N, C-alpha and C positions, 0 to 999 in steps of 0.2 A: 504494500500500500504506500509506503514511504516513497519508493522510487516512482510510482505513478503520480503522486502529488508533485514531486520535484519536476517531473517531465512536463506536467501541465502548467506549473507556475513559471517555468523557464520561457514559456511562450506567451505569457500574458502580463498585462499591467492592470487588469480588471480588479477594482477594489473588492467586488463581490467574491471573486475567486480567492483572492489573497486573504480576505477576512474569513472565508469559510475554511481555508487551509489552516488558519491559526488554531482552531479547535482540534483539528485532526492532528496537527503536530504535537500539541499538548497531550492529547489522548495517547498518541504513540509513545511519547516520552514516558508515560506511566507504565508502559509494558516492560521497560527496562531491558530492551534488547541490545546487547553489547555491540552487535554488528551495525545497527543503524543509529545508535545513540549519538555518536559524534556528528553525523550528518544532520540529525534532527536539531541538535544544539546549534550547529552552524546556521541552519535555516531559521531558527528562532532569532538568533542574533541578526541575521540579514533582514528579517522583517522589522525588528525593533529599530534598525538603522535605516529603514527605507524612507522614501519620500512620500509615503502614504500615511498621513497622520491617523486616519480612522483605523487602518489595519494595525498600526503600532499600538493604539489604545486598546483595541479588542484583544490583541495578543497579550499585552501587559496585564489586563484584567483577568483573562483566562489563566495565565501562568501564575499570577498571584493567588487566585482561588485554588488552583491545583496545589501549590506549595503549602497553603494554609491547611489543606485537607490531608497532607502527608502526616502520618502518625509516627512512622519509624524511619524517616529520612531515607527512603528507598533510592532516590535518584541522586541526591547530593547529601553531603554530610551536614551536620547541624550548623556549623559555622557558615558554610556556603549558602545554605538555605536562608539563614537569617540575613546575611548580607544581600542576597538577591531579593528577598522580600522587602528589605529596606529600600533598595534601589527602585523597585517597581512601585512601591507606595509613595515615595517622595517625589518622583518625577512626573511631569505632565507630558505624556507622550503625544498629545495633540499639538504641541508647539514644536 
């Protein structure tokens, strides 16, 4: 699924497709697949740095919610999770 999302997003600048992909990326991150995890993290960073403010905001909100729901720090360690949550909550990704 990850590779199909990447293939589709490489061809588009559609805010709807990018916004929809944000939820998929966060969901795939929750699977903790070591093969695709680095690519998913790169894709998340790429969207957070994109010139599409709405997509940045949607991704930041979904990622923050995902991190807040982690009980045992499956994806990141406790320190990384706390720093990322702070970054996501303190920044306005619409600007």
